[in-house]
Kinemage of the C-alpha trace (Angstrom):
@kinemage 1
@onewidth
@group {chain A} dominant
@subgroup {mainchain}
@vectorlist {calphas} color= white
{ca unk a 1} P -39.257 -248.974 47.955
{ca unk a 2} L -37.879 -247.630 51.237
{ca unk a 3} L -34.488 -245.968 51.347
{ca unk a 4} L -32.326 -247.366 54.143
{ca unk a 5} L -31.464 -245.110 57.016
{ca unk a 6} L -28.042 -243.533 56.943
{ca unk a 7} L -26.254 -241.535 59.616
{ca unk a 8} L -25.700 -237.902 58.786
{ca unk a 9} L -22.168 -236.761 59.757
{ca unk a 10} L -20.898 -234.485 57.030
{ca unk a 11} L -17.378 -235.967 57.054
{ca unk a 12} L -18.716 -239.447 56.263
{ca unk a 13} L -21.169 -238.174 53.638
{ca unk a 14} L -18.491 -236.169 51.864
{ca unk a 15} L -16.245 -239.243 51.761
{ca unk a 16} L -18.600 -241.163 49.484
{ca unk a 17} L -16.962 -242.172 46.218
{ca unk a 18} L -16.786 -239.561 43.500
{ca unk a 19} L -18.231 -236.734 45.611
{ca unk a 20} L -15.293 -235.542 47.694
{ca unk a 21} L -13.767 -233.292 45.066
{ca unk a 22} L -17.057 -231.643 44.142
{ca unk a 23} L -18.123 -231.207 47.720
{ca unk a 24} L -15.045 -229.619 49.271
{ca unk a 25} L -15.820 -226.294 50.821
{ca unk a 26} L -13.757 -223.975 52.988
{ca unk a 27} L -14.926 -220.756 54.500
{ca unk a 28} L -12.637 -217.816 53.678
{ca unk a 29} L -10.787 -216.384 56.675
{ca unk a 30} L -12.498 -213.461 58.316
{ca unk a 31} L -10.890 -210.137 57.322
{ca unk a 32} L -8.910 -208.401 60.022
{ca unk a 33} L -10.362 -205.196 61.343
{ca unk a 34} L -8.689 -202.174 62.945
{ca unk a 35} L -9.784 -198.756 64.066
{ca unk a 36} L -7.750 -197.091 61.299
{ca unk a 37} L -9.275 -198.977 58.378
{ca unk a 38} L -12.858 -198.692 57.112
{ca unk a 39} L -15.134 -201.726 57.259
{ca unk a 40} L -14.855 -203.832 54.094
{ca unk a 41} L -17.665 -203.687 51.581
{ca unk a 42} L -19.591 -206.981 51.610
{ca unk a 43} L -18.976 -209.081 48.509
{ca unk a 44} L -21.975 -210.441 46.589
{ca unk a 45} L -23.221 -213.760 47.923
{ca unk a 46} L -21.544 -216.620 45.996
{ca unk a 47} L -23.711 -219.365 44.531
{ca unk a 48} L -24.318 -222.094 47.143
{ca unk a 49} L -22.086 -225.153 46.748
{ca unk a 50} L -23.734 -228.519 46.313
{ca unk a 51} L -23.040 -231.031 49.064
{ca unk a 52} L -24.369 -234.541 49.472
{ca unk a 53} L -27.475 -234.725 51.621
{ca unk a 54} L -28.043 -238.020 53.448
{ca unk a 55} L -31.704 -238.330 52.523
{ca unk a 56} L -32.287 -241.072 55.077
{ca unk a 57} L -31.880 -240.775 58.798
{ca unk a 58} L -31.887 -238.014 61.342
{ca unk a 59} L -29.129 -236.427 63.355
{ca unk a 60} L -26.256 -238.834 64.022
{ca unk a 61} L -26.013 -240.474 67.466
{ca unk a 62} L -23.038 -238.259 68.279
{ca unk a 63} L -24.771 -235.129 67.024
{ca unk a 64} L -26.415 -232.256 68.843
{ca unk a 65} L -29.410 -233.351 70.931
{ca unk a 66} L -32.841 -231.955 70.072
{ca unk a 67} L -33.354 -228.393 71.323
{ca unk a 68} L -35.062 -227.726 74.619
{ca unk a 69} L -38.794 -227.179 74.399
{ca unk a 70} L -40.785 -224.195 75.447
{ca unk a 71} L -38.101 -221.595 74.767
{ca unk a 72} L -39.790 -218.341 73.759
{ca unk a 73} L -37.897 -215.356 72.310
{ca unk a 74} L -37.154 -212.449 74.665
{ca unk a 75} L -40.075 -209.991 74.794
{ca unk a 76} L -37.865 -207.159 73.520
{ca unk a 77} L -37.020 -209.198 70.422
{ca unk a 78} L -40.515 -210.279 69.490
{ca unk a 79} L -43.191 -207.815 70.597
{ca unk a 80} L -46.531 -209.325 69.646
{ca unk a 81} L -49.791 -207.877 68.652
{ca unk a 82} L -52.327 -210.149 67.057
{ca unk a 83} L -50.920 -212.809 64.761
{ca unk a 84} L -51.746 -212.154 61.091
{ca unk a 85} L -54.303 -214.491 59.464
{ca unk a 86} L -51.707 -216.778 57.892
{ca unk a 87} L -49.968 -217.392 61.253
{ca unk a 88} L -50.810 -219.366 64.389
{ca unk a 89} L -50.432 -217.974 67.910
{ca unk a 90} L -48.182 -220.261 69.972
{ca unk a 91} L -49.323 -219.753 73.585
{ca unk a 92} L -49.155 -215.972 73.224
{ca unk a 93} L -45.367 -216.173 72.949
{ca unk a 94} L -44.820 -215.890 69.192
{ca unk a 95} L -46.492 -216.492 65.823
{ca unk a 96} L -45.597 -219.181 63.293
{ca unk a 97} L -46.701 -219.630 59.695
{ca unk a 98} L -49.613 -222.016 59.374
{ca unk a 99} L -48.315 -223.471 56.073
{ca unk a 100} L -44.921 -224.001 54.459
{ca unk a 101} L -43.804 -221.090 52.328
{ca unk a 102} L -44.338 -220.268 48.709
{ca unk a 103} L -41.838 -217.677 47.439
{ca unk a 104} L -42.574 -214.523 45.481
{ca unk a 105} L -40.584 -211.527 44.335
{ca unk a 106} L -40.431 -209.074 47.214
{ca unk a 107} L -40.925 -206.033 44.964
{ca unk a 108} L -44.013 -206.984 42.963
{ca unk a 109} L -45.343 -210.269 44.346
{ca unk a 110} L -44.810 -212.376 41.220
{ca unk a 111} L -44.547 -216.043 42.251
{ca unk a 112} L -41.240 -217.834 41.780
{ca unk a 113} L -41.142 -221.366 40.422
{ca unk a 114} L -40.941 -223.696 43.449
{ca unk a 115} L -38.753 -226.081 41.422
{ca unk a 116} L -35.762 -223.732 41.011
{ca unk a 117} L -33.647 -221.800 43.538
{ca unk a 118} L -34.805 -218.265 44.425
{ca unk a 119} L -31.611 -216.726 43.075
{ca unk a 120} L -31.222 -215.747 39.420
{ca unk a 121} L -27.638 -216.921 38.813
{ca unk a 122} L -28.233 -220.335 40.391
{ca unk a 123} L -31.610 -220.825 38.729
{ca unk a 124} L -30.050 -219.969 35.363
{ca unk a 125} L -27.243 -222.477 35.862
{ca unk a 126} L -29.697 -225.271 36.688
{ca unk a 127} L -32.079 -224.330 33.873
{ca unk a 128} L -29.120 -224.394 31.459
{ca unk a 129} L -27.492 -227.613 32.658
{ca unk a 130} L -30.423 -229.895 33.336
{ca unk a 131} L -31.976 -230.204 29.855
{ca unk a 132} L -28.796 -232.067 28.862
{ca unk a 133} L -28.365 -233.904 32.158
{ca unk a 134} L -31.966 -235.109 32.071
{ca unk a 135} L -31.285 -236.931 28.801
{ca unk a 136} L -28.444 -238.885 30.430
{ca unk a 137} L -30.024 -239.954 33.736
{ca unk a 138} L -32.455 -242.740 34.515
{ca unk a 139} L -34.407 -244.896 32.111
{ca unk a 140} L -36.479 -243.965 29.063
{ca unk a 141} L -39.474 -242.861 31.138
{ca unk a 142} L -37.327 -240.549 33.235
{ca unk a 143} L -35.590 -239.097 30.182
{ca unk a 144} L -38.961 -238.342 28.625
{ca unk a 145} L -40.145 -236.367 31.671
{ca unk a 146} L -40.005 -232.654 30.794
{ca unk a 147} L -38.411 -230.085 33.049
{ca unk a 148} L -40.777 -227.635 34.770
{ca unk a 149} L -40.889 -224.162 33.310
{ca unk a 150} L -39.245 -221.220 35.023
{ca unk a 151} L -40.024 -217.523 34.404
{ca unk a 152} L -37.359 -215.767 32.335
{ca unk a 153} L -36.947 -213.109 35.000
{ca unk a 154} L -36.167 -215.775 37.644
{ca unk a 155} L -33.025 -216.666 35.692
{ca unk a 156} L -31.998 -213.132 34.674
{ca unk a 157} L -33.209 -210.390 37.042
{ca unk a 158} L -31.799 -209.386 40.391
{ca unk a 159} L -34.599 -209.861 42.897
{ca unk a 160} L -35.232 -210.524 46.560
{ca unk a 161} L -37.397 -213.514 47.613
{ca unk a 162} L -40.322 -213.109 49.967
{ca unk a 163} L -41.943 -215.954 51.925
{ca unk a 164} L -45.722 -216.260 51.607
{ca unk a 165} L -47.722 -218.733 53.717
{ca unk a 166} L -50.918 -219.974 52.080
{ca unk a 167} L -52.891 -223.178 51.623
{ca unk a 168} L -53.163 -225.311 48.519
{ca unk a 169} L -49.911 -224.316 46.773
{ca unk a 170} L -46.690 -226.192 45.989
{ca unk a 171} L -44.220 -225.237 48.736
{ca unk a 172} L -40.914 -223.882 47.479
{ca unk a 173} L -37.912 -226.221 47.631
{ca unk a 174} L -34.271 -225.604 46.600
{ca unk a 175} L -33.872 -222.942 49.342
{ca unk a 176} L -30.585 -222.384 51.153
{ca unk a 177} L -30.589 -221.334 54.790
{ca unk a 178} L -29.214 -217.933 53.793
{ca unk a 179} L -32.041 -217.282 51.339
{ca unk a 180} L -34.619 -218.706 53.761
{ca unk a 181} L -33.552 -216.069 56.275
{ca unk a 182} L -33.838 -213.311 53.672
{ca unk a 183} L -37.224 -214.537 52.448
{ca unk a 184} L -38.627 -214.366 55.983
{ca unk a 185} L -37.087 -210.932 56.604
{ca unk a 186} L -38.625 -209.615 53.375
{ca unk a 187} L -42.017 -210.772 54.690
{ca unk a 188} L -41.518 -208.823 57.933
{ca unk a 189} L -40.836 -212.072 59.792
{ca unk a 190} L -37.792 -214.171 60.737
{ca unk a 191} L -36.574 -217.745 60.841
{ca unk a 192} L -37.874 -219.669 63.853
{ca unk a 193} L -35.367 -220.689 66.481
{ca unk a 194} L -34.965 -224.427 66.956
{ca unk a 195} L -36.809 -224.262 70.275
{ca unk a 196} L -39.693 -222.304 68.761
{ca unk a 197} L -39.975 -224.703 65.853
{ca unk a 198} L -40.073 -227.827 68.036
{ca unk a 199} L -42.506 -226.280 70.500
{ca unk a 200} L -44.896 -225.286 67.727
{ca unk a 201} L -44.632 -228.731 66.141
{ca unk a 202} L -45.456 -230.537 69.394
{ca unk a 203} L -48.649 -228.557 69.825
{ca unk a 204} L -50.368 -227.439 72.981
{ca unk a 205} L -50.207 -230.962 74.428
{ca unk a 206} L -46.422 -231.234 73.966
{ca unk a 207} L -46.565 -234.476 71.964
{ca unk a 208} L -43.717 -235.977 69.951
{ca unk a 209} L -45.813 -235.999 66.778
{ca unk a 210} L -48.227 -233.303 65.617
{ca unk a 211} L -51.129 -235.745 65.957
{ca unk a 212} L -50.208 -237.670 69.123
{ca unk a 213} L -47.677 -239.487 71.265
{ca unk a 214} L -47.017 -242.444 68.931
{ca unk a 215} L -45.947 -242.668 65.313
{ca unk a 216} L -48.795 -243.303 62.865
{ca unk a 217} L -47.786 -244.267 59.354
{ca unk a 218} L -49.194 -241.852 56.777
{ca unk a 219} L -50.484 -239.295 59.284
{ca unk a 220} L -47.809 -236.889 57.991
{ca unk a 221} L -46.223 -236.866 54.549
{ca unk a 222} L -42.938 -238.490 55.610
{ca unk a 223} L -41.172 -241.866 55.199
{ca unk a 224} L -42.921 -242.369 51.872
{ca unk a 225} L -42.685 -245.589 49.902
{ca unk a 226} L -40.314 -244.148 47.306
{ca unk a 227} L -37.463 -241.662 46.859
{ca unk a 228} L -37.760 -239.259 43.901
{ca unk a 229} L -34.106 -239.568 42.815
{ca unk a 230} L -34.319 -243.363 42.980
{ca unk a 231} L -37.408 -243.321 40.766
{ca unk a 232} L -36.054 -240.738 38.347
{ca unk a 233} L -32.307 -241.479 38.292
{ca unk a 234} L -32.170 -245.057 39.567
{ca unk a 235} L -29.938 -243.666 42.343
{ca unk a 236} L -31.195 -241.920 45.480
{ca unk a 237} L -27.817 -240.280 46.183
{ca unk a 238} L -27.380 -238.206 43.007
{ca unk a 239} L -28.982 -235.418 41.011
{ca unk a 240} L -30.470 -233.504 43.926
{ca unk a 241} L -30.711 -230.257 41.944
{ca unk a 242} L -32.867 -231.842 39.223
{ca unk a 243} L -35.866 -229.456 39.026
{ca unk a 244} L -38.179 -232.395 38.296
{ca unk a 245} L -37.698 -234.154 41.641
{ca unk a 246} L -40.604 -232.545 43.482
{ca unk a 247} L -42.910 -233.435 40.583
{ca unk a 248} L -42.205 -237.177 40.842
{ca unk a 249} L -45.144 -239.411 41.712
{ca unk a 250} L -45.222 -242.793 43.450
{ca unk a 251} L -47.872 -244.616 41.476
{ca unk a 252} L -50.629 -242.048 41.027
{ca unk a 253} L -49.848 -240.022 44.151
{ca unk a 254} L -47.457 -237.044 44.259
{ca unk a 255} L -44.561 -237.375 46.679
{ca unk a 256} L -44.595 -233.654 47.499
{ca unk a 257} L -48.093 -232.483 48.413
{ca unk a 258} L -49.707 -229.067 48.313
{ca unk a 259} L -49.589 -227.085 51.546
{ca unk a 260} L -52.214 -228.264 54.006
{ca unk a 261} L -53.172 -231.310 51.916
{ca unk a 262} L -52.330 -233.765 54.733
{ca unk a 263} L -55.143 -232.867 57.091
{ca unk a 264} L -54.037 -235.314 59.798
{ca unk a 265} L -50.641 -233.614 60.202
{ca unk a 266} L -51.913 -230.880 62.529
{ca unk a 267} L -50.015 -229.318 65.427
{ca unk a 268} L -52.928 -227.966 67.463
{ca unk a 269} L -52.925 -224.705 69.408
{ca unk a 270} L -56.346 -224.042 70.894
{ca unk a 271} L -58.834 -224.169 68.055
{ca unk a 272} L -56.080 -223.406 65.514
{ca unk a 273} L -53.362 -225.622 64.031
{ca unk a 274} L -50.033 -225.511 62.181
{ca unk a 275} L -49.925 -227.841 59.150
{ca unk a 276} L -47.184 -230.153 57.813
{ca unk a 277} L -44.478 -229.469 60.360
{ca unk a 278} L -43.406 -233.090 59.915
{ca unk a 279} L -42.827 -234.212 56.327
{ca unk a 280} L -43.468 -232.558 52.971
{ca unk a 281} L -40.259 -230.443 53.103
{ca unk a 282} L -37.500 -230.065 55.661
{ca unk a 283} L -37.561 -226.530 57.119
{ca unk a 284} L -34.612 -224.287 57.951
{ca unk a 285} L -34.300 -222.835 61.459
{ca unk a 286} L -32.102 -220.049 62.809
{ca unk a 287} L -28.735 -221.694 63.489
{ca unk a 288} L -25.393 -220.223 62.456
{ca unk a 289} L -24.014 -223.719 61.793
{ca unk a 290} L -26.987 -224.702 59.629
{ca unk a 291} L -29.935 -226.838 60.760
{ca unk a 292} L -33.281 -227.952 59.409
{ca unk a 293} L -36.152 -229.809 61.036
{ca unk a 294} L -39.140 -232.040 60.421
{ca unk a 295} L -38.021 -234.455 57.710
{ca unk a 296} L -39.059 -234.282 54.058
{ca unk a 297} L -41.465 -236.668 52.353
{ca unk a 298} L -38.906 -239.402 51.531
{ca unk a 299} L -36.728 -239.189 54.646
{ca unk a 300} L -36.834 -242.492 56.523
{ca unk a 301} L -37.521 -241.026 59.945
{ca unk a 302} L -40.018 -241.767 62.680
{ca unk a 303} L -38.649 -239.046 64.950
{ca unk a 304} L -41.544 -236.648 64.372
{ca unk a 305} L -40.936 -233.186 65.802
{ca unk a 306} L -37.437 -234.241 66.922
{ca unk a 307} L -36.202 -234.961 63.373
{ca unk a 308} L -33.225 -232.649 62.861
{ca unk a 309} L -30.277 -232.442 60.437
{ca unk a 310} L -27.182 -230.410 61.326
{ca unk a 311} L -24.667 -231.647 58.769
{ca unk a 312} L -24.932 -228.850 56.175
{ca unk a 313} L -24.001 -225.156 56.227
{ca unk a 314} L -26.567 -222.449 55.601
{ca unk a 315} L -25.386 -222.081 51.987
{ca unk a 316} L -26.565 -225.627 51.176
{ca unk a 317} L -29.743 -226.238 49.184
{ca unk a 318} L -31.536 -228.970 47.304
{ca unk a 319} L -35.063 -230.032 46.322
{ca unk a 320} L -36.025 -231.174 49.854
{ca unk a 321} L -35.422 -227.888 51.699
{ca unk a 322} L -38.089 -225.265 52.352
{ca unk a 323} L -38.955 -222.682 54.967
{ca unk a 324} L -41.621 -221.513 57.382
{ca unk a 325} L -41.313 -218.223 59.268
{ca unk a 326} L -41.940 -216.955 62.787
{ca unk a 327} L -42.680 -213.485 64.183
């Protein structure tokens, strides 16, 4: 089953029936500042609000065009030595993670469950709500599917996430743009700019797809034959915080693959390569308005390295959103 393409403007998505009330979100006004008053103490980050993600389609026709290619960070911002082993050197200009990120605790390296958000309060809410919700969504087979386990400390302790790039692991989903930025910073890295991300994805030859100039079905883990929410809930537009979504299989094959498992999805730089920049999970980039690139496994896109969504703020998260860092 292929999910039809939809356009992605946030105003249209938020107007869908039954979602408007739950999805309303207004930024608080910025506090006024004066020389005679001390700077306000930052309030704790509120839990991200759930918005509707248009799982099909790329940026709307009226949206921001793809970023310019070949834009490297200023030398003063990104002094380079040798790239660490888990990163790829992009033309000597910057380093990018070879694989999508797994998340760990920054203090002791314990791995976080990739099926829950990397924030204790939000993970606890989902772990508390979804055992009941799972019994009321989808058919008998879906209701019988158990929820993945989550460490007790991931739902109770205060911790900072750290992004780790390695092969053969389940990449972490359910990441907001705000937490993606923190996870990269805690790894001594940063979010890639849009230009850096696209340049790395296109490879040394500057191609639209990691593997070449024309779309090849199945070369990257994108535009898959099924949508996890449609299989599990009988509705592709709902239940995007269900922690089971990235465990759903189409037939015998997993929809979300381990990092590096799609060997043909290689963005080549010299004798090295970046893996899975198209498909598997969408990846946040550094953009104050919120933007992610690449398309996730069930997004109906053939735009390759130009696939880009700009309709959600950085506080948004769901199962399809991951991260990869630059340095």
